[in-house]
N, C-alpha and C positions, 0 to 999 in steps of 0.2 A: 241241201233240201231237194234239189233236182235228182231224178233217177230215171230208170227204164221201166217200161210196162212189165208187169208180173202176172203170170197165169193165175197165181193164188189170189190176185186181186181183180180177177175178171178182165185182165188186159189193161188195167189202169196202173199208173205209177202210184207210189205212196202219197205223193202230193195230190193227185187227182182223187184218190180214194179217201183221204182224210177229210174231216169236216172243217172247212175253212171259210165261214161266212164273211169274215172281215176282209180277207184277201180277195174273195169272190166279189165283194162289193167294190173294192178298188178296181178290179179288172173290168167289171161291167159298167162302172160309171166313168172310167178313165181310159188309159191306153194300155194295151197288152201286146207284148212282143218278145223277141229273143235277142240276147246280146252275146257276142263272141268275146269271152274274157281271156282266152288262152292263145297268144300269138303262135303262129306256126313255128315249130322247132323247139319250143319250150315245154318243159314238163308241166302237167296241170296241177301245180301246187297252189296252196292258199296264198302264198306270197305273191306269185305271179298274178293270180286272179284278182286279188284285192288291190294291188297296185294299178291294174287295168281299170277296175271300177272307179278308182279315184283319179283316173286320167293320166297315169304315168305310163310311158313306154316301157313295158317290162323287159324288152330286149336290151334297151340301153341301161336300165337299172336292175339287171339280173344279178343281184348281189348275194342271193341266198337269204334264207330267213334268219340265219345266225346274227348278223349285224343289226337287223331290224329289231329282233328281240332284245339284243344288248342295249339298244337305245332306251327301251322301256324300263330296263332294269338299272339304268343310270351308269352303265359301264362305259367308260371312255376308251375308244379304240384309236390308237395311232394309225397312220396310213399303212404301216407295214404289218399291223396285227390282223389276225383272222379269227372270226367268231364261228363256232360250230354249235348247232343244236345238239344237245346231249340227252337222249331219251334214256330213262330207266326202263329196261325191258326184261321179259322172262324168256330165257333161252333154254332149249332142251339140252340133253347130254349127248356125248359122242363127239367124233372128230368133225362132223358137219352138223352142228346143232340147229334144230328147227326154231324159227321165230314163233314162239308160242303165243306171246302177247306183247305188242309194242307199247302197252301202257303199264306193264307190270301189275296187272289186275286193278287198274285205276288206283294206284297207290296214292294215299293222301299226301297233301303238301307237307304236313307235319312230319310224317315218316320219311318222306323223300328228302327233306331238308337235313335230317340227321345223317342220312346216307351220303348226300352230296358233300356235306361239310367233312365227313370222315374221309371221303375220297380225296378231298383237297388236302387234308392233313397228311394222308399217306402217300399221295402221288403228286400233289401240287408243288410247284416251284416257280422260279422267275419266268419259266417258259410256258408251262401249262397251268391254268388256273380254272377251278370249277366254281360255278355260281348257282345256287338253288333258285328254282323258279316256282311254277305252279303244277301240282300233281306230278305227272311223269315227265314234264317238259322243263329242261334245264339247259345250262350253257357251259361250254368249254371255250376259253380264250387261249389261243396259241400266239404268244407274243413273237413278233418277227417271224410269222409262220408261212406255210404254203397253202394256197387256196385252189390250185388248178386241178386237183385230183377229182376223180369221179366217185360220187357217193350215192347211196340209195336210201330213200326214206323207209324206215322200218315198217310203216303201215302198208307199203307196197308188197311186202313179202310175208305176210301173216300165213302161218302154216307151211312155209317153205324152208328147206335147208338154207342156211345163211351164208355159207362160205363164199359162194360165187358173187355175193353182193357186198363183200368187204371193200373198203376204199382202195382205189387203184390209181396209179400215177404218181407224180412227184409228191413226196411227203406221205404217201399212203402207208408206207411201212411204219413210220413213226406213229401214225394214228392207230394202226392195228396193234402195235406193241402196247400202246396205252390202254386200248380196249381189253387186251389179254391180261394186262396187269390188274385192271379193275375187276375182272372175274375172280381172281385170287383173293382180292381184298374183300369182295362182297360175299364170298361163298359162305362164310360162317358169321356174318354180321348179325348182331342180336335182333335188329329189326326184321331181317329175313327169317330168322329162326322163329320169331314170334308169329310172323305171317303164316309160315308153314304149319305151325301148331294149330292155328285157327282156320286152316283150310283155304288160305289165300295164296295167290301166286307170288313167288319171291321176286324182288328186283335183283336178280343175280348177274346182271350184265349192264353195260352201257352201250349205246349205239350212237356213233357220231356221224353227222350228215348236215346238209343245208349250210355249208360253210361259205364265207365271203368276207370281203372288206367293207368298211363303212362307205356308203354311197353319198354322192352330192346331188341333192334333189331340190327343185324349186318348191316352195310351200304353196299349196293351193289357196291358202288364206291370202297370200300376196298376189297370186295369179288373178283371183276373182275379187279381191278387196273385201273379204268377209271375215267374220269370226266363227270359230267352230269347235266342236268337241268330238271325242271318240269314247264310246262306251263299249267295253269288251272285257271278258275275263282272261283273254289270251294275250300273252306277251307279244306275239307276232303282230297282231292288229294294233295294239297300243304303240308298238315301235313304229309301224307305218304312220300312225297318227302323229307321233312326235315329229318325224321327218316332214310330214305334210303340213305342220304348223297347227295341228288340232290339240286342244287341251285334253289330256287323258283324265277321264272322270271315273273314279272308283265307286263301285256299288257293293255294299256289304252283302255277302251271300252269293255273289257271282262266282261260279265254279268252273265254267267251261264244260259242264256236263248236264245231264237231264235234271239234276236237282238244283239248277241255277235259280237265282232270284229274278224270274222273268218280269214280274210286276214292278219290282224295284228298279230294273233297267228302264222300263217304259216311263215310270214316274220321274226318273233322273233325266230322261230325254226331254220330257215336257218342261221340267224345271230349267234345263239348259236352254231350251228354245225361247224361253221368256226373256233371255238376255243375249242370245247368240243367233247368228243367221243360219247355222247349219250344224246338224248332228249326224254322225255315222254310228248306228247302233248295230252291233254284231252279236249273233247267237251261234254257239258252236254245236249244240246238242244234236241237231239232225245229222251233221257230219260224223259225229262220234258214233251214232247208231248205224250209219252207213258202213263205217269201218268195221263195226262188230257184226254186220250182217243181220242185225236185229230188226226185223220188219215191224213187229208190234211197237217196239221202242221208237222207231223212226216216225211212224204214224202218230204216236202219242206226242213226240217232240214237236212235230209240225202243228198239231192241234193246240198244244200249249203256246207255241209261238203266235199262232193266229189269235187265240183268245186273250192271252195275257200281255202280249206285246202290241200287236196291231189293234186289237179290240180296245185296249186301255187308251191308246193314243187317239184313235178315231173318236172315242167317246168324249174326250176332253180337248181335242185340238181346236175347237171353235173359239176357245179363250185366247188363242195366240194371234189372231188376225190372219191375213192371207198366208196360206201354207201349202206347200207341195210335198207329197210323200211318195217315195219309191220303195218298193219291196222287191228283192231279187235274191236268187241263189248265186253265190260267187262262182261255183262250179258244181257239176253233179258228183255225187259219191254213191254210185249204184250199189244196192245191197248184193247184187249178184257178183260183183267184182271186189267189194270191200276196199276200194281205193278210188282216187279221183280220176275223172276223165275230162277230155278237152271239148266235149259237146257244148254247144251254146246253151245258155240258161234262160229261163223265163224271167221277165220283169214286168211289173205293173206300176203305173204312175197315176196318182189321184191328186186332185187339188181342191181346196175349199172354194176357189173362185170359178170352178166349173170351166176350166180352160182347155181341157184335153179334147173336147168335141168329138169323141169317138165312142159315144155311148152305145153299148151292145148288151148282149145277154150272156157273154162268155164268162165261165168260171175261171179262176186262176189255176193254171196248170200247163204242163209241157205241150200237150196236143193243141189246145186252144191258142197258146202263144205262137206255136209253129204256123197255125192257120190264120193268124191275125194279120199277116202281111208286113209286119214291122220287124226288120232285122238290122241291128246296129253292129257294124263291123268296119273298122276295128272298134273294139269295145271302149277304147279310150275316148271316143266321141260322146259316150253316154252322159258323163258327168257334165260336159259342156252344154249339152241339150237340156239337162236337168236344172243347172244353175243359171247359166247366162240368159237363156230365153225366158226363164221365169222372172228374173230380175227386171228384164225389159217390160214384161207384161205387168208386173206389179206397179212399176213406175207409171205406166200408161193408165192403169186402173186408178191409182191415187190422184193423178192429174185430172182424170175424167170425173 
């Protein structure tokens, strides 16, 4: 959701330009600041950022997103196994093909499942196994594999020749050979022929990245003595939730894109909080619009998030008793770059018990957050401030 100021928006960011009365209310009635979610030396990925938000040292648990997504898909990894994210992508032609679309034209989950299962039928074996996921996001498991190679997220190289970004290092050759074999298998696949006939981009290649082995992580439910849930359409977030001890809660119509079921997610969160202490609700659409460089789409996604997620929750949250709510961007995805950056992100915290004691007139946005004087670094401290201090206050409030 976070971004950079744009001349087209009068020097405002998409977040500052968008109409966000509900997040503005949270900022003006609560706390507003910045959080550093990307530790120095790590790439600004969603895995790193969201691990940080949940209080995990992403340097220690820098396992790549592959094994986290595998957990959500119920794939059991032995200690020597390596999980890779397997994107279905659209590559150009020639000796050094351009990464035309890292989502293969936002291919549907149904079409993608047919392709991934076919890849497993043609190329899978006891060593390499393909598993279908959501949309363009899938997994490859390399049993007894190599994880130390350098790989590049395909969303970092949109519109660029791809050869220089192929896997490098130990095991890289094996991965490249598999990617090359997949091109031949996918070239004339019926799903792709149908997509081309209908003017859609074909899933004519796979891109393997985000590899790692299964991590060992303390559950935040044990750390804080709480119960909790994770609501997301994205395997990565649900996988993090599983390792963190959170119950994964499925919402019909949650897509990980701009057509997601925003209100359904908000209602699921309210339902969950009636029985649990903590809910992590994740929405992917502003990030997707950032990767596309779609300014109007990103503004619309932010406004939908504010109205349908934050607004729905604020309207009904009084029924739940004492509640604290935080809204934040896990990392910026600037429209001008179409990829993630490591800049600090804005956060706002609001509570039904009027505990923040920092009432101002600031709207929620990057500039006001920067000027607010609150900067949480390392970002792993944020969740402790959010949960531990709140529980202490609620206990005092109930006793009083």
